[in-house]
One Martini backbone bead per residue (centre of mass of N, CA, C, O) as a GRO file, in nm:
protein
  170
    1UNK     BB    1 -14.232   6.879 -11.675
    2UNK     BB    2 -14.475   7.079 -11.800
    3UNK     BB    3 -14.813   7.109 -11.668
    4UNK     BB    4 -15.130   7.193 -11.808
    5UNK     BB    5 -15.457   7.289 -11.680
    6UNK     BB    6 -15.703   7.384 -11.923
    7UNK     BB    7 -15.958   7.553 -12.037
    8UNK     BB    8 -16.149   7.642 -12.285
    9UNK     BB    9 -16.234   7.934 -12.420
   10UNK     BB   10 -16.592   8.028 -12.407
   11UNK     BB   11 -16.791   8.234 -12.525
   12UNK     BB   12 -17.085   8.409 -12.464
   13UNK     BB   13 -17.429   8.448 -12.548
   14UNK     BB   14 -17.654   8.729 -12.551
   15UNK     BB   15 -17.995   8.904 -12.543
   16UNK     BB   16 -17.886   9.118 -12.329
   17UNK     BB   17 -17.711   9.404 -12.283
   18UNK     BB   18 -17.677   9.393 -11.964
   19UNK     BB   19 -17.497   9.105 -11.996
   20UNK     BB   20 -17.250   9.230 -12.090
   21UNK     BB   21 -16.894   9.088 -12.076
   22UNK     BB   22 -16.607   9.166 -12.168
   23UNK     BB   23 -16.510   8.865 -12.321
   24UNK     BB   24 -16.740   8.658 -12.214
   25UNK     BB   25 -16.992   8.847 -12.321
   26UNK     BB   26 -17.208   8.855 -12.603
   27UNK     BB   27 -17.398   9.012 -12.823
   28UNK     BB   28 -17.644   8.944 -13.023
   29UNK     BB   29 -17.581   8.945 -13.381
   30UNK     BB   30 -17.563   8.942 -13.717
   31UNK     BB   31 -17.281   8.808 -13.743
   32UNK     BB   32 -17.361   8.554 -13.586
   33UNK     BB   33 -17.600   8.470 -13.761
   34UNK     BB   34 -17.440   8.431 -14.020
   35UNK     BB   35 -17.260   8.200 -13.916
   36UNK     BB   36 -17.488   8.005 -13.848
   37UNK     BB   37 -17.625   7.992 -14.128
   38UNK     BB   38 -17.382   7.899 -14.292
   39UNK     BB   39 -17.373   7.619 -14.141
   40UNK     BB   40 -17.698   7.536 -14.188
   41UNK     BB   41 -17.819   7.563 -14.484
   42UNK     BB   42 -17.727   7.295 -14.633
   43UNK     BB   43 -17.878   7.096 -14.410
   44UNK     BB   44 -18.176   7.222 -14.460
   45UNK     BB   45 -18.283   7.442 -14.720
   46UNK     BB   46 -18.125   7.404 -14.994
   47UNK     BB   47 -18.319   7.231 -15.161
   48UNK     BB   48 -18.546   7.447 -15.164
   49UNK     BB   49 -18.382   7.660 -15.308
   50UNK     BB   50 -18.332   7.502 -15.569
   51UNK     BB   51 -18.630   7.459 -15.637
   52UNK     BB   52 -18.723   7.755 -15.651
   53UNK     BB   53 -18.488   7.808 -15.888
   54UNK     BB   54 -18.471   7.561 -16.079
   55UNK     BB   55 -18.223   7.369 -15.980
   56UNK     BB   56 -18.022   7.095 -16.119
   57UNK     BB   57 -17.856   7.029 -15.833
   58UNK     BB   58 -17.624   6.950 -15.621
   59UNK     BB   59 -17.555   7.088 -15.320
   60UNK     BB   60 -17.236   7.006 -15.335
   61UNK     BB   61 -17.175   7.213 -15.586
   62UNK     BB   62 -17.170   7.418 -15.354
   63UNK     BB   63 -17.062   7.726 -15.209
   64UNK     BB   64 -17.044   7.882 -14.881
   65UNK     BB   65 -17.002   8.219 -14.828
   66UNK     BB   66 -16.926   8.497 -14.717
   67UNK     BB   67 -16.880   8.795 -14.757
   68UNK     BB   68 -16.950   9.027 -15.033
   69UNK     BB   69 -16.818   9.265 -15.224
   70UNK     BB   70 -16.987   9.553 -15.340
   71UNK     BB   71 -17.053   9.861 -15.459
   72UNK     BB   72 -17.334   9.868 -15.265
   73UNK     BB   73 -17.198   9.639 -15.075
   74UNK     BB   74 -17.281   9.364 -14.854
   75UNK     BB   75 -17.313   9.037 -14.882
   76UNK     BB   76 -17.357   8.795 -14.650
   77UNK     BB   77 -17.415   8.553 -14.863
   78UNK     BB   78 -17.224   8.347 -15.096
   79UNK     BB   79 -17.341   8.150 -15.367
   80UNK     BB   80 -17.157   7.891 -15.549
   81UNK     BB   81 -17.002   7.725 -15.768
   82UNK     BB   82 -16.722   7.534 -15.754
   83UNK     BB   83 -16.740   7.421 -16.081
   84UNK     BB   84 -16.760   7.597 -16.339
   85UNK     BB   85 -16.916   7.586 -16.671
   86UNK     BB   86 -16.841   7.886 -16.792
   87UNK     BB   87 -17.079   7.964 -16.600
   88UNK     BB   88 -17.224   8.087 -16.324
   89UNK     BB   89 -17.398   8.046 -15.999
   90UNK     BB   90 -17.595   8.269 -15.802
   91UNK     BB   91 -17.661   8.317 -15.447
   92UNK     BB   92 -17.817   8.551 -15.240
   93UNK     BB   93 -17.771   8.646 -14.888
   94UNK     BB   94 -17.989   8.803 -14.657
   95UNK     BB   95 -17.959   8.928 -14.314
   96UNK     BB   96 -18.195   8.956 -14.037
   97UNK     BB   97 -18.274   8.989 -13.697
   98UNK     BB   98 -18.543   9.093 -13.777
   99UNK     BB   99 -18.768   9.245 -13.952
  100UNK     BB  100 -18.868   9.262 -14.259
  101UNK     BB  101 -18.820   9.498 -14.522
  102UNK     BB  102 -18.843   9.669 -14.806
  103UNK     BB  103 -18.538   9.759 -14.803
  104UNK     BB  104 -18.428   9.464 -14.806
  105UNK     BB  105 -18.536   9.387 -15.079
  106UNK     BB  106 -18.399   9.618 -15.236
  107UNK     BB  107 -18.111   9.542 -15.164
  108UNK     BB  108 -18.117   9.261 -15.299
  109UNK     BB  109 -18.192   9.357 -15.583
  110UNK     BB  110 -17.936   9.522 -15.628
  111UNK     BB  111 -17.737   9.284 -15.610
  112UNK     BB  112 -17.856   9.113 -15.836
  113UNK     BB  113 -17.819   9.324 -16.061
  114UNK     BB  114 -17.511   9.371 -16.027
  115UNK     BB  115 -17.426   9.060 -16.105
  116UNK     BB  116 -17.634   8.953 -16.301
  117UNK     BB  117 -17.694   8.664 -16.499
  118UNK     BB  118 -17.562   8.461 -16.278
  119UNK     BB  119 -17.802   8.543 -16.107
  120UNK     BB  120 -18.077   8.384 -15.978
  121UNK     BB  121 -18.097   8.497 -15.667
  122UNK     BB  122 -18.263   8.537 -15.345
  123UNK     BB  123 -18.220   8.539 -14.982
  124UNK     BB  124 -18.438   8.615 -14.711
  125UNK     BB  125 -18.339   8.648 -14.370
  126UNK     BB  126 -18.572   8.638 -14.092
  127UNK     BB  127 -18.778   8.659 -13.816
  128UNK     BB  128 -18.979   8.836 -13.997
  129UNK     BB  129 -19.283   8.907 -14.190
  130UNK     BB  130 -19.481   9.041 -14.383
  131UNK     BB  131 -19.767   8.948 -14.526
  132UNK     BB  132 -19.648   9.110 -14.771
  133UNK     BB  133 -19.352   9.008 -14.991
  134UNK     BB  134 -19.366   9.077 -15.266
  135UNK     BB  135 -19.115   9.155 -15.533
  136UNK     BB  136 -19.102   9.062 -15.839
  137UNK     BB  137 -18.877   8.861 -15.761
  138UNK     BB  138 -18.601   8.641 -15.686
  139UNK     BB  139 -18.728   8.590 -15.365
  140UNK     BB  140 -18.660   8.406 -15.070
  141UNK     BB  141 -18.829   8.348 -14.782
  142UNK     BB  142 -18.673   8.319 -14.447
  143UNK     BB  143 -18.715   8.180 -14.136
  144UNK     BB  144 -18.595   8.241 -13.810
  145UNK     BB  145 -18.516   8.031 -13.518
  146UNK     BB  146 -18.528   7.934 -13.170
  147UNK     BB  147 -18.539   7.667 -12.982
  148UNK     BB  148 -18.612   7.726 -12.668
  149UNK     BB  149 -18.552   8.023 -12.597
  150UNK     BB  150 -18.364   8.193 -12.336
  151UNK     BB  151 -18.291   8.527 -12.279
  152UNK     BB  152 -18.152   8.478 -11.987
  153UNK     BB  153 -17.943   8.317 -12.114
  154UNK     BB  154 -17.649   8.150 -12.193
  155UNK     BB  155 -17.454   8.092 -12.499
  156UNK     BB  156 -17.318   7.901 -12.719
  157UNK     BB  157 -17.258   7.855 -13.039
  158UNK     BB  158 -17.342   7.554 -13.049
  159UNK     BB  159 -17.614   7.586 -12.913
  160UNK     BB  160 -17.736   7.776 -13.128
  161UNK     BB  161 -17.698   7.590 -13.368
  162UNK     BB  162 -17.895   7.367 -13.249
  163UNK     BB  163 -18.151   7.579 -13.228
  164UNK     BB  164 -18.155   7.644 -13.516
  165UNK     BB  165 -18.409   7.757 -13.751
  166UNK     BB  166 -18.529   7.692 -14.089
  167UNK     BB  167 -18.796   7.853 -14.294
  168UNK     BB  168 -18.997   7.857 -14.546
  169UNK     BB  169 -19.203   8.090 -14.681
  170UNK     BB  170 -19.550   8.040 -14.796
   0.00000   0.00000   0.00000
């Protein structure tokens, strides 16, 4: 009988482009952040999101999906009721790795308008926000950060998931 002893290959994520070495080390980018947030959102800030939009639902009644194609582009995370009765309820999430800008708010507004009356509002997740971010629209700003992140280190996906923090901007 043939017996193999091998470790599972786990690529590392780095925060400095000079440290990239495919396929072992990948540069941290928005697509990775989207995957991390999608895993983390329901267990961290989702109750606050429901409260902000005045939705009287159990968080488990929603499913959190990846990118959704729209005529104007792709919304990063698409949240909807698992079992809608009559009409559905959508929350759109747009994610930016850096500082949020006015164009990001406008992009999210366009997606909200595009999906129509079943869309409750949007969540804009970014590393930082300008002092005034009022959009006059139903958009909840959420800041992300990593606890004790050392940009010189390499991280596994699971390590980054454990370090990721989300907080609603008040």
